[in-house]
PLY file of the C-alpha trace (Angstrom):
ply
format ascii 1.0
element vertex 179
property float x
property float y
property float z
element edge 178
property int vertex1
property int vertex2
end_header
13.43 -7.24 8.14
13.70 -10.65 9.76
13.12 -10.66 13.48
12.53 -6.94 13.75
9.00 -7.03 12.32
8.06 -9.87 14.65
9.23 -7.87 17.67
7.33 -4.81 16.42
3.96 -6.48 16.18
4.14 -8.95 19.07
3.51 -6.51 21.96
0.22 -5.29 20.51
-3.10 -6.66 21.72
-4.25 -10.09 20.61
-6.81 -9.83 17.85
-5.41 -6.55 16.55
-5.27 -5.99 12.81
-2.28 -4.55 10.98
-2.81 -2.98 7.55
0.17 -3.41 5.23
0.63 -0.36 3.02
3.80 -0.94 1.00
4.23 0.17 -2.62
5.15 -3.31 -3.87
3.23 -6.54 -3.39
6.37 -8.53 -2.51
7.01 -6.23 0.47
3.42 -6.80 1.56
3.92 -10.56 1.27
7.05 -10.53 3.44
5.40 -8.29 6.04
2.34 -10.56 5.97
4.57 -13.54 6.76
6.02 -11.89 9.87
2.63 -10.54 10.92
1.24 -14.06 10.65
4.11 -15.41 12.79
3.21 -12.80 15.41
-0.39 -14.04 15.39
-1.99 -10.84 14.09
-4.67 -10.34 11.45
-3.74 -8.54 8.25
-5.58 -6.03 6.08
-4.33 -5.08 2.62
-5.24 -1.52 1.61
-3.34 -2.15 -1.64
-1.05 -4.45 -3.61
-2.13 -7.83 -2.29
-1.90 -9.63 -5.62
0.77 -9.94 -8.28
0.79 -6.57 -10.11
-0.73 -7.81 -13.37
-3.75 -9.13 -11.48
-4.46 -5.67 -10.06
-3.87 -3.77 -13.29
-7.54 -3.44 -14.27
-10.37 -1.86 -12.36
-13.70 -3.59 -11.80
-16.75 -2.48 -13.76
-18.68 -0.08 -11.54
-22.12 -1.30 -12.60
-21.58 -5.08 -12.57
-18.67 -5.48 -10.15
-16.95 -7.77 -12.66
-13.22 -7.65 -13.20
-11.10 -9.24 -15.92
-8.37 -11.48 -14.53
-5.01 -12.11 -16.20
-6.49 -15.07 -18.12
-9.12 -12.80 -19.68
-11.98 -14.31 -17.65
-14.57 -12.07 -16.02
-15.02 -12.77 -12.33
-16.80 -11.06 -9.45
-14.62 -8.46 -7.75
-13.39 -9.71 -4.37
-11.11 -8.06 -1.88
-11.15 -10.52 1.01
-8.42 -8.82 3.02
-9.19 -5.19 2.18
-11.31 -4.56 5.29
-12.09 -1.08 3.88
-8.46 -0.26 4.67
-9.30 -0.20 8.35
-7.01 -1.64 10.98
-5.67 -1.02 14.46
-2.16 -0.35 13.12
-0.53 0.52 9.80
2.82 -0.91 8.77
4.29 1.42 6.14
7.63 2.02 4.42
10.29 3.67 6.53
12.47 6.63 5.61
15.33 4.41 4.39
13.16 2.06 2.32
14.24 2.44 -1.33
10.78 1.60 -2.73
9.12 5.00 -3.09
5.48 5.33 -4.02
4.10 7.82 -6.58
1.97 9.52 -3.92
3.40 11.94 -1.35
3.24 12.27 1.58
2.46 8.68 2.34
1.47 9.13 5.97
2.09 11.38 8.91
2.06 10.46 12.57
4.38 9.36 15.33
5.74 5.85 14.81
5.24 3.36 17.65
8.27 1.54 16.27
10.54 1.84 13.23
13.82 0.53 11.91
14.39 2.66 8.81
12.87 0.06 6.48
9.41 -0.02 8.06
7.33 2.08 10.46
4.46 0.92 12.65
1.79 3.52 13.37
-1.34 3.38 15.49
-4.18 3.78 12.98
-6.04 6.37 15.05
-2.94 8.61 15.04
-1.84 8.02 11.43
-3.06 10.82 9.18
-3.18 11.15 5.41
-2.22 7.61 4.48
-2.07 7.74 0.68
-1.53 4.52 -1.28
-2.05 3.42 -4.83
-4.64 0.73 -5.28
-5.86 -1.33 -8.19
-5.50 -0.18 -11.78
-1.75 0.40 -11.65
1.09 -1.78 -12.84
4.24 -2.25 -10.76
6.53 0.65 -9.95
9.16 1.57 -12.50
12.23 3.68 -11.93
14.18 5.80 -14.41
17.72 7.03 -14.02
17.96 10.77 -14.70
21.23 10.17 -16.52
19.62 7.80 -19.03
17.04 10.33 -20.29
18.15 13.79 -21.52
14.58 15.16 -21.20
12.24 15.49 -18.26
10.70 12.25 -17.03
9.62 11.29 -13.51
12.16 9.23 -11.57
9.41 6.80 -10.52
6.05 6.05 -12.10
3.31 3.48 -12.60
1.51 2.71 -15.82
-2.28 2.64 -15.78
-4.40 1.23 -18.60
-7.85 2.51 -17.64
-7.21 4.58 -14.53
-6.21 3.67 -11.02
-7.25 4.00 -7.42
-5.59 6.48 -5.08
-6.73 5.55 -1.59
-6.71 8.17 1.18
-7.21 6.91 4.73
-7.67 9.06 7.85
-7.53 12.49 6.20
-6.14 15.14 8.54
-8.42 17.75 6.95
-11.46 16.00 5.44
-12.72 17.68 2.27
-9.45 19.52 1.58
-6.77 18.39 -0.91
-3.59 16.89 0.50
-0.33 15.64 -1.01
0.53 15.12 -4.63
0.58 12.35 -7.20
3.19 11.80 -9.92
1.31 10.23 -12.83
0 1
1 2
2 3
3 4
4 5
5 6
6 7
7 8
8 9
9 10
10 11
11 12
12 13
13 14
14 15
15 16
16 17
17 18
18 19
19 20
20 21
21 22
22 23
23 24
24 25
25 26
26 27
27 28
28 29
29 30
30 31
31 32
32 33
33 34
34 35
35 36
36 37
37 38
38 39
39 40
40 41
41 42
42 43
43 44
44 45
45 46
46 47
47 48
48 49
49 50
50 51
51 52
52 53
53 54
54 55
55 56
56 57
57 58
58 59
59 60
60 61
61 62
62 63
63 64
64 65
65 66
66 67
67 68
68 69
69 70
70 71
71 72
72 73
73 74
74 75
75 76
76 77
77 78
78 79
79 80
80 81
81 82
82 83
83 84
84 85
85 86
86 87
87 88
88 89
89 90
90 91
91 92
92 93
93 94
94 95
95 96
96 97
97 98
98 99
99 100
100 101
101 102
102 103
103 104
104 105
105 106
106 107
107 108
108 109
109 110
110 111
111 112
112 113
113 114
114 115
115 116
116 117
117 118
118 119
119 120
120 121
121 122
122 123
123 124
124 125
125 126
126 127
127 128
128 129
129 130
130 131
131 132
132 133
133 134
134 135
135 136
136 137
137 138
138 139
139 140
140 141
141 142
142 143
143 144
144 145
145 146
146 147
147 148
148 149
149 150
150 151
151 152
152 153
153 154
154 155
155 156
156 157
157 158
158 159
159 160
160 161
161 162
162 163
163 164
164 165
165 166
166 167
167 168
168 169
169 170
170 171
171 172
172 173
173 174
174 175
175 176
176 177
177 178
């Protein structure tokens, strides 16, 4: 991704925000690095922290969340920005890291290289991403299991967030989830 991400985000207006919507936090971290080099603000709709730190959901009444040390702290999402941004940087068609939600997003890419796609937020429809409550992605080889099992999945201890941004048909179901 080196170099190509920087060229993708540089021509866009100063002060624009790019939401990073990759299925793995390490992809988000790399994309954040290049977005930072391009001088753009970043929003994280999902997977900003190491997976174990996002594996539990906050209490709805108190807003407290248990961190990986077992301490209860106030829920904070400093870079969430309600998932809103001027652009979305999402996985491309050749990116091997598939999410458990499909489709991930529709819309004409402003730029893509197979690994990533950059979409104007106002034109991106049905962006589905997993949020907090899920552990990291796991993959299973069909040859290793003689019975049915999904080829990719995420564990959830107490439930998880499925975030849906810019629905093409508000109020109507869209896509599918492999849980």
